[in-house]
N, CA, C, O and the ligand as a Tripos MOL2 file, in Angstrom:
@<TRIPOS>MOLECULE
protein
  313   311    79     0     0
PROTEIN
NO_CHARGES

@<TRIPOS>ATOM
      1 N           4.9550    9.6190   13.5620 N.3       1 MET1
      2 CA          4.0500    8.6190   12.7790 C.3       1 MET1
      3 C           3.6880    9.4830   11.4920 C.2       1 MET1
      4 O           3.7300   10.7130   11.5000 O.2       1 MET1
      5 N           3.3700    8.8110   10.5140 N.am      2 LYS2
      6 CA          2.8150    9.4510    9.2790 C.3       2 LYS2
      7 C           1.6990    8.5700    8.8280 C.2       2 LYS2
      8 O           1.6900    7.3840    9.1570 O.2       2 LYS2
      9 N           0.8080    9.0630    8.1300 N.am      3 THR3
     10 CA         -0.3890    8.3020    7.6290 C.3       3 THR3
     11 C          -0.4830    8.4570    6.1060 C.2       3 THR3
     12 O          -0.4510    9.5360    5.5130 O.2       3 THR3
     13 N          -0.6040    7.2280    5.5390 N.am      4 MET4
     14 CA         -0.7260    7.0130    4.0900 C.3       4 MET4
     15 C          -2.0400    6.2240    3.7490 C.2       4 MET4
     16 O          -2.3280    5.1700    4.3160 O.2       4 MET4
     17 N          -2.8380    6.8280    2.7520 N.am      5 THR5
     18 CA         -4.0950    6.0780    2.6710 C.3       5 THR5
     19 C          -3.9930    4.8840    1.6410 C.2       5 THR5
     20 O          -3.0480    4.7720    0.8610 O.2       5 THR5
     21 N          -4.9480    4.0920    1.7020 N.am      6 CYS6
     22 CA         -5.1170    2.9410    0.7650 C.3       6 CYS6
     23 C          -5.0460    3.5040   -0.6740 C.2       6 CYS6
     24 O          -4.4200    2.8720   -1.5250 O.2       6 CYS6
     25 N          -5.6740    4.6880   -0.9850 N.am      7 ARG7
     26 CA         -5.6360    5.2800   -2.2690 C.3       7 ARG7
     27 C          -4.2160    5.6540   -2.6700 C.2       7 ARG7
     28 O          -3.7540    5.3060   -3.7570 O.2       7 ARG7
     29 N          -3.5240    6.3700   -1.7760 N.am      8 GLN8
     30 CA         -2.0910    6.6950   -2.0710 C.3       8 GLN8
     31 C          -1.2770    5.4830   -2.3840 C.2       8 GLN8
     32 O          -0.2840    5.5760   -3.1070 O.2       8 GLN8
     33 N          -1.6490    4.3850   -1.8820 N.am      9 LEU9
     34 CA         -0.6860    3.1850   -2.1600 C.3       9 LEU9
     35 C          -1.2120    2.3350   -3.1620 C.2       9 LEU9
     36 O          -0.8570    1.1570   -3.2100 O.2       9 LEU9
     37 N          -2.1920    2.9120   -4.1360 N.am     10 GLY10
     38 CA         -2.6560    2.2810   -5.2340 C.3      10 GLY10
     39 C          -3.9970    1.4230   -5.0750 C.2      10 GLY10
     40 O          -4.3910    0.5680   -5.8680 O.2      10 GLY10
     41 N          -4.5840    1.8040   -3.9510 N.am     11 GLY11
     42 CA         -5.8440    0.9950   -3.6690 C.3      11 GLY11
     43 C          -7.0920    1.9210   -3.8800 C.2      11 GLY11
     44 O          -6.9230    3.0780   -4.2650 O.2      11 GLY11
     45 N          -8.2990    1.4390   -3.6410 N.am     12 PRO12
     46 CA         -9.4910    2.2180   -4.0420 C.3      12 PRO12
     47 C         -10.1580    3.0390   -2.9430 C.2      12 PRO12
     48 O         -11.1300    3.7540   -3.1880 O.2      12 PRO12
     49 N          -9.6250    2.9280   -1.7360 N.am     13 CYS13
     50 CA        -10.5560    3.5710   -0.6210 C.3      13 CYS13
     51 C          -9.6740    4.5700    0.0890 C.2      13 CYS13
     52 O          -8.5200    4.7110   -0.3160 O.2      13 CYS13
     53 N         -10.1180    5.2820    1.1210 N.am     14 ASP14
     54 CA         -9.4830    6.2940    1.7970 C.3      14 ASP14
     55 C          -9.0680    5.8180    3.2500 C.2      14 ASP14
     56 O          -8.6970    6.6020    4.1230 O.2      14 ASP14
     57 N          -9.1540    4.6710    3.3850 N.am     15 LEU15
     58 CA         -8.5320    4.1060    4.7490 C.3      15 LEU15
     59 C          -7.2250    4.5900    5.0460 C.2      15 LEU15
     60 O          -6.4120    4.5020    4.1260 O.2      15 LEU15
     61 N          -6.8210    5.1050    6.1720 N.am     16 GLY16
     62 CA         -5.4920    5.5270    6.4110 C.3      16 GLY16
     63 C          -4.7080    4.5250    7.1490 C.2      16 GLY16
     64 O          -5.1950    3.9020    8.0930 O.2      16 GLY16
     65 N          -3.4790    4.3560    6.7270 N.am     17 HIS17
     66 CA         -2.4320    3.5080    7.6770 C.3      17 HIS17
     67 C          -1.4090    4.3970    8.2110 C.2      17 HIS17
     68 O          -0.8380    5.2770    7.5670 O.2      17 HIS17
     69 N          -1.1920    4.0600    9.6150 N.am     18 GLN18
     70 CA         -0.1490    4.8840   10.2410 C.3      18 GLN18
     71 C           1.1250    4.0170   10.3790 C.2      18 GLN18
     72 O           1.1000    2.8110   10.6240 O.2      18 GLN18
     73 N           2.2040    4.7300   10.2020 N.am     19 GLY19
     74 CA          3.5080    3.9810   10.4210 C.3      19 GLY19
     75 C           4.7180    4.9850   10.5670 C.2      19 GLY19
     76 O           4.6260    6.1800   10.2860 O.2      19 GLY19
     77 N           5.8560    4.3770   11.0320 N.am     20 GLU20
     78 CA          6.9870    5.2620   11.2900 C.3      20 GLU20
     79 C           7.7730    5.2050    9.9110 C.2      20 GLU20
     80 O           8.5190    6.1560    9.6790 O.2      20 GLU20
     81 N           7.6870    4.2520    9.0350 N.am     21 THR21
     82 CA          8.4700    3.9880    7.8260 C.3      21 THR21
     83 C           7.4650    3.5780    6.7320 C.2      21 THR21
     84 O           6.4000    3.0180    6.9910 O.2      21 THR21
     85 N           7.8930    3.9060    5.4510 N.am     22 ALA22
     86 CA          7.1650    3.4060    4.2930 C.3      22 ALA22
     87 C           6.9330    1.9310    4.3840 C.2      22 ALA22
     88 O           5.8570    1.5120    3.9560 O.2      22 ALA22
     89 N           7.7580    1.1290    4.8600 N.am     23 ASP23
     90 CA          7.5970   -0.3490    4.9000 C.3      23 ASP23
     91 C           6.4900   -0.6520    5.7340 C.2      23 ASP23
     92 O           5.7430   -1.5790    5.4200 O.2      23 ASP23
     93 N           6.2580    0.1400    6.9490 N.am     24 ASP24
     94 CA          5.0100   -0.0330    7.9020 C.3      24 ASP24
     95 C           3.8130    0.0610    7.0350 C.2      24 ASP24
     96 O           3.0040   -0.8660    6.9760 O.2      24 ASP24
     97 N           3.6790    1.1600    6.3600 N.am     25 VAL25
     98 CA          2.4160    1.4890    5.6990 C.3      25 VAL25
     99 C           2.2330    0.4180    4.4400 C.2      25 VAL25
    100 O           1.1200   -0.0160    4.1430 O.2      25 VAL25
    101 N           3.3450    0.0700    3.7880 N.am     26 ILE26
    102 CA          3.2570   -0.7690    2.7230 C.3      26 ILE26
    103 C           2.6100   -2.2530    3.3260 C.2      26 ILE26
    104 O           1.7110   -2.8310    2.7150 O.2      26 ILE26
    105 N           3.1470   -2.7430    4.5070 N.am     27 ASN27
    106 CA          2.7070   -3.8530    4.9800 C.3      27 ASN27
    107 C           1.3470   -4.0090    5.5630 C.2      27 ASN27
    108 O           0.6530   -5.0250    5.6110 O.2      27 ASN27
    109 N           1.0650   -2.6410    6.0560 N.am     28 ALA28
    110 CA         -0.3560   -2.4240    6.5820 C.3      28 ALA28
    111 C          -1.3450   -2.4700    5.3290 C.2      28 ALA28
    112 O          -2.4270   -3.0340    5.4920 O.2      28 ALA28
    113 N          -1.0650   -1.9600    4.1970 N.am     29 GLN29
    114 CA         -1.7340   -1.8780    2.9700 C.3      29 GLN29
    115 C          -1.8690   -3.3780    2.4640 C.2      29 GLN29
    116 O          -2.9610   -3.7770    2.0600 O.2      29 GLN29
    117 N          -0.8650   -4.1260    2.4860 N.am     30 ASP30
    118 CA         -0.8850   -5.5350    2.0630 C.3      30 ASP30
    119 C          -1.8630   -6.1960    2.9020 C.2      30 ASP30
    120 O          -2.7170   -6.8480    2.3010 O.2      30 ASP30
    121 N          -1.9160   -6.1640    4.1440 N.am     31 ARG31
    122 CA         -2.9510   -6.7950    5.0810 C.3      31 ARG31
    123 C          -4.2870   -6.3170    4.8160 C.2      31 ARG31
    124 O          -5.2010   -7.1330    4.6920 O.2      31 ARG31
    125 N          -4.5130   -4.9510    4.7080 N.am     32 HIS32
    126 CA         -5.7760   -4.3890    4.3580 C.3      32 HIS32
    127 C          -6.3370   -4.8920    3.1340 C.2      32 HIS32
    128 O          -7.5500   -5.0980    3.1420 O.2      32 HIS32
    129 N          -5.5870   -5.1670    1.9160 N.am     33 LEU33
    130 CA         -5.9340   -5.6200    0.7670 C.3      33 LEU33
    131 C          -6.4270   -6.9980    0.9000 C.2      33 LEU33
    132 O          -7.5020   -7.3660    0.4250 O.2      33 LEU33
    133 N          -5.4830   -7.8790    1.6680 N.am     34 LYS34
    134 CA         -5.9620   -9.2450    1.7530 C.3      34 LYS34
    135 C          -7.2060   -9.4320    2.4580 C.2      34 LYS34
    136 O          -8.0200  -10.2610    2.0520 O.2      34 LYS34
    137 N          -7.4680   -8.5610    3.7200 N.am     35 GLU35
    138 CA         -8.5700   -8.7630    4.4410 C.3      35 GLU35
    139 C          -9.8640   -8.3430    3.6520 C.2      35 GLU35
    140 O         -10.9130   -8.9820    3.7280 O.2      35 GLU35
    141 N          -9.6950   -7.1770    2.8640 N.am     36 ALA36
    142 CA        -10.8450   -6.7330    2.0960 C.3      36 ALA36
    143 C         -11.4150   -7.7000    0.9710 C.2      36 ALA36
    144 O         -12.5980   -7.9150    0.7080 O.2      36 ALA36
    145 N         -10.1670   -8.2820    0.3150 N.am     37 VAL37
    146 CA        -10.7020   -9.3240   -0.8070 C.3      37 VAL37
    147 C         -11.3460  -10.5330   -0.0800 C.2      37 VAL37
    148 O         -12.3650  -11.0610   -0.5250 O.2      37 VAL37
    149 N         -10.7210  -10.9640    1.0620 N.am     38 LYS38
    150 CA        -11.2530  -12.1810    1.8490 C.3      38 LYS38
    151 C         -12.7660  -11.8030    2.1370 C.2      38 LYS38
    152 O         -13.6830  -12.6090    1.9790 O.2      38 LYS38
    153 N         -12.9350  -10.5240    2.5670 N.am     39 ALA39
    154 CA        -14.2900  -10.1530    2.9450 C.3      39 ALA39
    155 C         -15.4160   -9.9860    1.8470 C.2      39 ALA39
    156 O         -16.5930   -9.7070    2.0730 O.2      39 ALA39
    157 N         -14.7920  -10.2250    0.5330 N.am     40 GLY40
    158 CA        -15.7820  -10.1760   -0.6650 C.3      40 GLY40
    159 C         -15.8680   -8.8680   -1.3550 C.2      40 GLY40
    160 O         -16.7360   -8.6280   -2.1940 O.2      40 GLY40
    161 N         -14.7560   -7.8420   -0.9080 N.am     41 ASP41
    162 CA        -14.7470   -6.4950   -1.4370 C.3      41 ASP41
    163 C         -14.0270   -6.5290   -2.8550 C.2      41 ASP41
    164 O         -12.8010   -6.5840   -2.9580 O.2      41 ASP41
    165 N         -14.9150   -6.4900   -3.9610 N.am     42 GLU42
    166 CA        -14.3490   -6.5640   -5.3380 C.3      42 GLU42
    167 C         -13.6690   -5.3810   -5.6020 C.2      42 GLU42
    168 O         -12.9210   -5.4310   -6.5780 O.2      42 GLU42
    169 N         -13.7270   -4.3390   -5.0000 N.am     43 THR43
    170 CA        -13.0380   -3.0650   -5.4370 C.3      43 THR43
    171 C         -11.5140   -3.0850   -5.1860 C.2      43 THR43
    172 O         -10.7080   -2.3580   -5.7660 O.2      43 THR43
    173 N         -11.2290   -3.9920   -4.2650 N.am     44 HIS44
    174 CA         -9.8540   -4.0470   -3.8550 C.3      44 HIS44
    175 C          -9.0000   -5.2200   -4.6370 C.2      44 HIS44
    176 O          -7.7970   -5.3830   -4.4320 O.2      44 HIS44
    177 N          -9.6440   -5.8880   -5.4080 N.am     45 VAL45
    178 CA         -9.1080   -7.0420   -6.0660 C.3      45 VAL45
    179 C          -7.9190   -6.6540   -7.1230 C.2      45 VAL45
    180 O          -6.8720   -7.3020   -7.1330 O.2      45 VAL45
    181 N          -8.1320   -5.6300   -7.9510 N.am     46 PRO46
    182 CA         -7.1210   -5.1910   -8.7470 C.3      46 PRO46
    183 C          -5.7770   -4.7480   -7.9410 C.2      46 PRO46
    184 O          -4.6680   -5.0780   -8.3620 O.2      46 PRO46
    185 N          -5.9300   -4.0490   -6.8600 N.am     47 ALA47
    186 CA         -4.8110   -3.6390   -6.0090 C.3      47 ALA47
    187 C          -4.0960   -4.6170   -5.3430 C.2      47 ALA47
    188 O          -2.8890   -4.5320   -5.1160 O.2      47 ALA47
    189 N          -4.9860   -5.7860   -4.9400 N.am     48 ARG48
    190 CA         -4.5140   -7.0830   -4.4420 C.3      48 ARG48
    191 C          -3.6680   -7.7570   -5.3350 C.2      48 ARG48
    192 O          -2.6110   -8.2550   -4.9460 O.2      48 ARG48
    193 N          -4.0580   -7.8140   -6.5370 N.am     49 GLU49
    194 CA         -3.3440   -8.5470   -7.6800 C.3      49 GLU49
    195 C          -2.0150   -7.8080   -7.8750 C.2      49 GLU49
    196 O          -0.9830   -8.4690   -7.9960 O.2      49 GLU49
    197 N          -1.9900   -6.4500   -7.9130 N.am     50 ASP50
    198 CA         -0.9620   -5.7170   -8.1820 C.3      50 ASP50
    199 C           0.1720   -6.0170   -7.1040 C.2      50 ASP50
    200 O           1.3410   -6.2310   -7.4240 O.2      50 ASP50
    201 N          -0.2490   -6.0100   -5.9190 N.am     51 MET51
    202 CA          0.6090   -6.1980   -4.7770 C.3      51 MET51
    203 C           1.1140   -7.6460   -4.6920 C.2      51 MET51
    204 O           2.2890   -7.8670   -4.3970 O.2      51 MET51
    205 N           0.3270   -8.5390   -4.9220 N.am     52 LYS52
    206 CA          0.7740   -9.8980   -5.1220 C.3      52 LYS52
    207 C           1.7920  -10.0150   -6.2540 C.2      52 LYS52
    208 O           2.7490  -10.7670   -6.0700 O.2      52 LYS52
    209 N           1.6890   -9.3760   -7.3600 N.am     53 GLY53
    210 CA          2.6800   -9.3600   -8.3430 C.3      53 GLY53
    211 C           4.0300   -8.6270   -7.9800 C.2      53 GLY53
    212 O           5.0950   -8.9620   -8.4990 O.2      53 GLY53
    213 N           3.9240   -7.6430   -7.0890 N.am     54 ARG54
    214 CA          5.1280   -6.9700   -6.7300 C.3      54 ARG54
    215 C           6.0120   -8.0840   -5.9710 C.2      54 ARG54
    216 O           7.1830   -8.3040   -6.2790 O.2      54 ARG54
    217 N           5.3160   -8.7710   -4.9350 N.am     55 TRP55
    218 CA          5.9990   -9.7710   -4.1770 C.3      55 TRP55
    219 C           6.7320  -10.8000   -4.9740 C.2      55 TRP55
    220 O           7.8140  -11.2410   -4.5860 O.2      55 TRP55
    221 N           6.1820  -11.1780   -6.0430 N.am     56 LYS56
    222 CA          6.5700  -12.1050   -7.0140 C.3      56 LYS56
    223 C           7.8190  -11.4840   -7.9690 C.2      56 LYS56
    224 O           8.7570  -12.1910   -8.3370 O.2      56 LYS56
    225 N           7.7040  -10.2140   -8.2750 N.am     57 HIS57
    226 CA          8.7390   -9.6930   -9.1030 C.3      57 HIS57
    227 C           9.2490   -8.5020   -8.4500 C.2      57 HIS57
    228 O           8.9050   -7.3700   -8.7890 O.2      57 HIS57
    229 N          10.0410   -8.7440   -7.5450 N.am     58 PRO58
    230 CA         10.5510   -7.5820   -6.6090 C.3      58 PRO58
    231 C          11.5390   -6.6500   -7.4360 C.2      58 PRO58
    232 O          11.5430   -5.4440   -7.1870 O.2      58 PRO58
    233 N          12.2640   -7.1040   -8.2800 N.am     59 VAL59
    234 CA         13.0840   -6.2650   -9.2160 C.3      59 VAL59
    235 C          12.4030   -5.3380  -10.0350 C.2      59 VAL59
    236 O          12.8100   -4.1880  -10.1970 O.2      59 VAL59
    237 N          11.2850   -5.8360  -10.6050 N.am     60 LYS60
    238 CA         10.5470   -5.0500  -11.6180 C.3      60 LYS60
    239 C           9.7860   -4.0130  -10.8380 C.2      60 LYS60
    240 O           9.4040   -2.9980  -11.4200 O.2      60 LYS60
    241 N           9.5310   -4.2050   -9.5190 N.am     61 SER61
    242 CA          8.6710   -3.3380   -8.7780 C.3      61 SER61
    243 C           9.4780   -2.3910   -7.8250 C.2      61 SER61
    244 O           8.9450   -1.8380   -6.8630 O.2      61 SER61
    245 N          10.7950   -2.2390   -8.1540 N.am     62 MET62
    246 CA         11.5580   -1.2440   -7.4740 C.3      62 MET62
    247 C          11.0580    0.0940   -7.6900 C.2      62 MET62
    248 O          10.8890    0.9090   -6.7830 O.2      62 MET62
    249 N          10.8330    0.2910   -8.8720 N.am     63 GLY63
    250 CA         10.1980    1.8110   -9.2030 C.3      63 GLY63
    251 C           9.0960    2.1980   -8.3130 C.2      63 GLY63
    252 O           9.0580    3.3020   -7.7700 O.2      63 GLY63
    253 N           8.2020    1.2960   -8.1630 N.am     64 TRP64
    254 CA          6.9750    1.4090   -7.1980 C.3      64 TRP64
    255 C           7.4060    1.7270   -5.7550 C.2      64 TRP64
    256 O           6.8970    2.6430   -5.1100 O.2      64 TRP64
    257 N           8.3580    0.9290   -5.2940 N.am     65 TYR65
    258 CA          8.7020    0.9870   -3.9580 C.3      65 TYR65
    259 C           9.4640    2.3520   -3.6080 C.2      65 TYR65
    260 O           9.3960    2.9600   -2.5400 O.2      65 TYR65
    261 N          10.1900    2.6900   -4.7230 N.am     66 ARG66
    262 CA         10.8880    3.9320   -4.6900 C.3      66 ARG66
    263 C           9.8690    5.1990   -4.5980 C.2      66 ARG66
    264 O          10.0020    6.0800   -3.7480 O.2      66 ARG66
    265 N           8.9490    5.1850   -5.4700 N.am     67 ASP67
    266 CA          7.8600    6.1420   -5.4670 C.3      67 ASP67
    267 C           7.1620    6.2370   -4.1040 C.2      67 ASP67
    268 O           6.8790    7.3220   -3.5970 O.2      67 ASP67
    269 N           6.8910    5.0270   -3.5200 N.am     68 MET68
    270 CA          6.0430    4.9280   -2.2840 C.3      68 MET68
    271 C           7.0910    5.5650   -1.1760 C.2      68 MET68
    272 O           6.6220    6.3470   -0.3500 O.2      68 MET68
    273 N           8.3430    5.2820   -1.1430 N.am     69 LYS69
    274 CA          9.2230    5.7500   -0.1120 C.3      69 LYS69
    275 C           9.4090    7.2710   -0.2900 C.2      69 LYS69
    276 O           9.5350    7.9990    0.6940 O.2      69 LYS69
    277 N           9.4220    7.6750   -1.3590 N.am     70 LYS70
    278 CA          9.5240    9.0210   -1.7000 C.3      70 LYS70
    279 C           8.2830    9.8450   -1.2340 C.2      70 LYS70
    280 O           8.3670   10.8790   -0.5710 O.2      70 LYS70
    281 N           7.1170    9.2630   -1.6600 N.am     71 ALA71
    282 CA          5.8530    9.9400   -1.2670 C.3      71 ALA71
    283 C           5.7740   10.0450    0.1520 C.2      71 ALA71
    284 O           5.4430   11.0960    0.7020 O.2      71 ALA71
    285 N           6.1210    8.7980    0.8900 N.am     72 PHE72
    286 CA          6.0910    8.6880    2.3400 C.3      72 PHE72
    287 C           7.0700    9.8420    3.0320 C.2      72 PHE72
    288 O           6.6980   10.5770    3.9470 O.2      72 PHE72
    289 N           8.1660    9.8610    2.5300 N.am     73 ALA73
    290 CA          9.1520   10.8260    3.0300 C.3      73 ALA73
    291 C           8.6820   12.2720    2.8590 C.2      73 ALA73
    292 O           9.1810   13.1500    3.5640 O.2      73 ALA73
    293 N           7.7930   12.5390    2.0030 N.am     74 GLU74
    294 CA          7.3400   13.7890    1.6400 C.3      74 GLU74
    295 C           6.0880   14.2890    2.3930 C.2      74 GLU74
    296 O           5.7060   15.4580    2.3410 O.2      74 GLU74
    297 N           5.4840   13.3170    3.0930 N.am     75 LEU75
    298 CA          4.2950   13.5730    3.8990 C.3      75 LEU75
    299 C           4.7500   14.2860    5.1570 C.2      75 LEU75
    300 O           5.9070   14.2050    5.5720 O.2      75 LEU75
    301 N           3.6310   15.1060    5.8470 N.am     76 PRO76
    302 CA          3.9230   15.6640    7.1390 C.3      76 PRO76
    303 C           3.7160   14.6190    8.2180 C.2      76 PRO76
    304 O           2.9680   13.6450    8.1260 O.2      76 PRO76
    305 N           4.5210   14.9660    9.3110 N.am     77 GLU77
    306 CA          4.3720   14.0790   10.4300 C.3      77 GLU77
    307 C           2.9210   14.2630   10.9330 C.2      77 GLU77
    308 O           2.4560   15.4030   10.8950 O.2      77 GLU77
    309 N           2.1990   13.2940   11.3790 N.am     78 ASP78
    310 CA          0.9300   13.4730   12.0680 C.3      78 ASP78
    311 C           1.0470   14.2340   13.2940 C.2      78 ASP78
    312 O           0.0480   14.4610   13.9770 O.2      78 ASP78
    313 ZN         -8.8150    0.1940    0.8020 Zn       79 ZN79
@<TRIPOS>BOND
     1     1     2 1
     2     2     3 1
     3     3     4 2
     4     3     5 am
     5     5     6 1
     6     6     7 1
     7     7     8 2
     8     7     9 am
     9     9    10 1
    10    10    11 1
    11    11    12 2
    12    11    13 am
    13    13    14 1
    14    14    15 1
    15    15    16 2
    16    15    17 am
    17    17    18 1
    18    18    19 1
    19    19    20 2
    20    19    21 am
    21    21    22 1
    22    22    23 1
    23    23    24 2
    24    23    25 am
    25    25    26 1
    26    26    27 1
    27    27    28 2
    28    27    29 am
    29    29    30 1
    30    30    31 1
    31    31    32 2
    32    31    33 am
    33    33    34 1
    34    34    35 1
    35    35    36 2
    36    35    37 am
    37    37    38 1
    38    38    39 1
    39    39    40 2
    40    39    41 am
    41    41    42 1
    42    42    43 1
    43    43    44 2
    44    43    45 am
    45    45    46 1
    46    46    47 1
    47    47    48 2
    48    47    49 am
    49    49    50 1
    50    50    51 1
    51    51    52 2
    52    51    53 am
    53    53    54 1
    54    54    55 1
    55    55    56 2
    56    55    57 am
    57    57    58 1
    58    58    59 1
    59    59    60 2
    60    59    61 am
    61    61    62 1
    62    62    63 1
    63    63    64 2
    64    63    65 am
    65    65    66 1
    66    66    67 1
    67    67    68 2
    68    67    69 am
    69    69    70 1
    70    70    71 1
    71    71    72 2
    72    71    73 am
    73    73    74 1
    74    74    75 1
    75    75    76 2
    76    75    77 am
    77    77    78 1
    78    78    79 1
    79    79    80 2
    80    79    81 am
    81    81    82 1
    82    82    83 1
    83    83    84 2
    84    83    85 am
    85    85    86 1
    86    86    87 1
    87    87    88 2
    88    87    89 am
    89    89    90 1
    90    90    91 1
    91    91    92 2
    92    91    93 am
    93    93    94 1
    94    94    95 1
    95    95    96 2
    96    95    97 am
    97    97    98 1
    98    98    99 1
    99    99   100 2
   100    99   101 am
   101   101   102 1
   102   102   103 1
   103   103   104 2
   104   103   105 am
   105   105   106 1
   106   106   107 1
   107   107   108 2
   108   107   109 am
   109   109   110 1
   110   110   111 1
   111   111   112 2
   112   111   113 am
   113   113   114 1
   114   114   115 1
   115   115   116 2
   116   115   117 am
   117   117   118 1
   118   118   119 1
   119   119   120 2
   120   119   121 am
   121   121   122 1
   122   122   123 1
   123   123   124 2
   124   123   125 am
   125   125   126 1
   126   126   127 1
   127   127   128 2
   128   127   129 am
   129   129   130 1
   130   130   131 1
   131   131   132 2
   132   131   133 am
   133   133   134 1
   134   134   135 1
   135   135   136 2
   136   135   137 am
   137   137   138 1
   138   138   139 1
   139   139   140 2
   140   139   141 am
   141   141   142 1
   142   142   143 1
   143   143   144 2
   144   143   145 am
   145   145   146 1
   146   146   147 1
   147   147   148 2
   148   147   149 am
   149   149   150 1
   150   150   151 1
   151   151   152 2
   152   151   153 am
   153   153   154 1
   154   154   155 1
   155   155   156 2
   156   155   157 am
   157   157   158 1
   158   158   159 1
   159   159   160 2
   160   159   161 am
   161   161   162 1
   162   162   163 1
   163   163   164 2
   164   163   165 am
   165   165   166 1
   166   166   167 1
   167   167   168 2
   168   167   169 am
   169   169   170 1
   170   170   171 1
   171   171   172 2
   172   171   173 am
   173   173   174 1
   174   174   175 1
   175   175   176 2
   176   175   177 am
   177   177   178 1
   178   178   179 1
   179   179   180 2
   180   179   181 am
   181   181   182 1
   182   182   183 1
   183   183   184 2
   184   183   185 am
   185   185   186 1
   186   186   187 1
   187   187   188 2
   188   187   189 am
   189   189   190 1
   190   190   191 1
   191   191   192 2
   192   191   193 am
   193   193   194 1
   194   194   195 1
   195   195   196 2
   196   195   197 am
   197   197   198 1
   198   198   199 1
   199   199   200 2
   200   199   201 am
   201   201   202 1
   202   202   203 1
   203   203   204 2
   204   203   205 am
   205   205   206 1
   206   206   207 1
   207   207   208 2
   208   207   209 am
   209   209   210 1
   210   210   211 1
   211   211   212 2
   212   211   213 am
   213   213   214 1
   214   214   215 1
   215   215   216 2
   216   215   217 am
   217   217   218 1
   218   218   219 1
   219   219   220 2
   220   219   221 am
   221   221   222 1
   222   222   223 1
   223   223   224 2
   224   223   225 am
   225   225   226 1
   226   226   227 1
   227   227   228 2
   228   227   229 am
   229   229   230 1
   230   230   231 1
   231   231   232 2
   232   231   233 am
   233   233   234 1
   234   234   235 1
   235   235   236 2
   236   235   237 am
   237   237   238 1
   238   238   239 1
   239   239   240 2
   240   239   241 am
   241   241   242 1
   242   242   243 1
   243   243   244 2
   244   243   245 am
   245   245   246 1
   246   246   247 1
   247   247   248 2
   248   247   249 am
   249   249   250 1
   250   250   251 1
   251   251   252 2
   252   251   253 am
   253   253   254 1
   254   254   255 1
   255   255   256 2
   256   255   257 am
   257   257   258 1
   258   258   259 1
   259   259   260 2
   260   259   261 am
   261   261   262 1
   262   262   263 1
   263   263   264 2
   264   263   265 am
   265   265   266 1
   266   266   267 1
   267   267   268 2
   268   267   269 am
   269   269   270 1
   270   270   271 1
   271   271   272 2
   272   271   273 am
   273   273   274 1
   274   274   275 1
   275   275   276 2
   276   275   277 am
   277   277   278 1
   278   278   279 1
   279   279   280 2
   280   279   281 am
   281   281   282 1
   282   282   283 1
   283   283   284 2
   284   283   285 am
   285   285   286 1
   286   286   287 1
   287   287   288 2
   288   287   289 am
   289   289   290 1
   290   290   291 1
   291   291   292 2
   292   291   293 am
   293   293   294 1
   294   294   295 1
   295   295   296 2
   296   295   297 am
   297   297   298 1
   298   298   299 1
   299   299   300 2
   300   299   301 am
   301   301   302 1
   302   302   303 1
   303   303   304 2
   304   303   305 am
   305   305   306 1
   306   306   307 1
   307   307   308 2
   308   307   309 am
   309   309   310 1
   310   310   311 1
   311   311   312 2
@<TRIPOS>SUBSTRUCTURE
     1 MET1         2 RESIDUE 1 A MET
     2 LYS2         6 RESIDUE 1 A LYS
     3 THR3        10 RESIDUE 1 A THR
     4 MET4        14 RESIDUE 1 A MET
     5 THR5        18 RESIDUE 1 A THR
     6 CYS6        22 RESIDUE 1 A CYS
     7 ARG7        26 RESIDUE 1 A ARG
     8 GLN8        30 RESIDUE 1 A GLN
     9 LEU9        34 RESIDUE 1 A LEU
    10 GLY10       38 RESIDUE 1 A GLY
    11 GLY11       42 RESIDUE 1 A GLY
    12 PRO12       46 RESIDUE 1 A PRO
    13 CYS13       50 RESIDUE 1 A CYS
    14 ASP14       54 RESIDUE 1 A ASP
    15 LEU15       58 RESIDUE 1 A LEU
    16 GLY16       62 RESIDUE 1 A GLY
    17 HIS17       66 RESIDUE 1 A HIS
    18 GLN18       70 RESIDUE 1 A GLN
    19 GLY19       74 RESIDUE 1 A GLY
    20 GLU20       78 RESIDUE 1 A GLU
    21 THR21       82 RESIDUE 1 A THR
    22 ALA22       86 RESIDUE 1 A ALA
    23 ASP23       90 RESIDUE 1 A ASP
    24 ASP24       94 RESIDUE 1 A ASP
    25 VAL25       98 RESIDUE 1 A VAL
    26 ILE26      102 RESIDUE 1 A ILE
    27 ASN27      106 RESIDUE 1 A ASN
    28 ALA28      110 RESIDUE 1 A ALA
    29 GLN29      114 RESIDUE 1 A GLN
    30 ASP30      118 RESIDUE 1 A ASP
    31 ARG31      122 RESIDUE 1 A ARG
    32 HIS32      126 RESIDUE 1 A HIS
    33 LEU33      130 RESIDUE 1 A LEU
    34 LYS34      134 RESIDUE 1 A LYS
    35 GLU35      138 RESIDUE 1 A GLU
    36 ALA36      142 RESIDUE 1 A ALA
    37 VAL37      146 RESIDUE 1 A VAL
    38 LYS38      150 RESIDUE 1 A LYS
    39 ALA39      154 RESIDUE 1 A ALA
    40 GLY40      158 RESIDUE 1 A GLY
    41 ASP41      162 RESIDUE 1 A ASP
    42 GLU42      166 RESIDUE 1 A GLU
    43 THR43      170 RESIDUE 1 A THR
    44 HIS44      174 RESIDUE 1 A HIS
    45 VAL45      178 RESIDUE 1 A VAL
    46 PRO46      182 RESIDUE 1 A PRO
    47 ALA47      186 RESIDUE 1 A ALA
    48 ARG48      190 RESIDUE 1 A ARG
    49 GLU49      194 RESIDUE 1 A GLU
    50 ASP50      198 RESIDUE 1 A ASP
    51 MET51      202 RESIDUE 1 A MET
    52 LYS52      206 RESIDUE 1 A LYS
    53 GLY53      210 RESIDUE 1 A GLY
    54 ARG54      214 RESIDUE 1 A ARG
    55 TRP55      218 RESIDUE 1 A TRP
    56 LYS56      222 RESIDUE 1 A LYS
    57 HIS57      226 RESIDUE 1 A HIS
    58 PRO58      230 RESIDUE 1 A PRO
    59 VAL59      234 RESIDUE 1 A VAL
    60 LYS60      238 RESIDUE 1 A LYS
    61 SER61      242 RESIDUE 1 A SER
    62 MET62      246 RESIDUE 1 A MET
    63 GLY63      250 RESIDUE 1 A GLY
    64 TRP64      254 RESIDUE 1 A TRP
    65 TYR65      258 RESIDUE 1 A TYR
    66 ARG66      262 RESIDUE 1 A ARG
    67 ASP67      266 RESIDUE 1 A ASP
    68 MET68      270 RESIDUE 1 A MET
    69 LYS69      274 RESIDUE 1 A LYS
    70 LYS70      278 RESIDUE 1 A LYS
    71 ALA71      282 RESIDUE 1 A ALA
    72 PHE72      286 RESIDUE 1 A PHE
    73 ALA73      290 RESIDUE 1 A ALA
    74 GLU74      294 RESIDUE 1 A GLU
    75 LEU75      298 RESIDUE 1 A LEU
    76 PRO76      302 RESIDUE 1 A PRO
    77 GLU77      306 RESIDUE 1 A GLU
    78 ASP78      310 RESIDUE 1 A ASP
    79 ZN79       313 GROUP 0 **** ****
């Protein structure tokens, strides 16, 4: 397992997401952003909008995914 924080994934806080793959932590971050914004957390709104834009424009967002996968691959195992 590896841990990637909200901040490393483009968000504003230091909450850690654990996962076996980059997709696991990206999905965890997506859930976290949705929940934070639903709970009225304004600081997570820009990251939530960015994430929504990525789902809508997957081709344009390939660079971001590549960067996240690379960052995840370079993390030490927990
Ligand atoms: Zn966060």
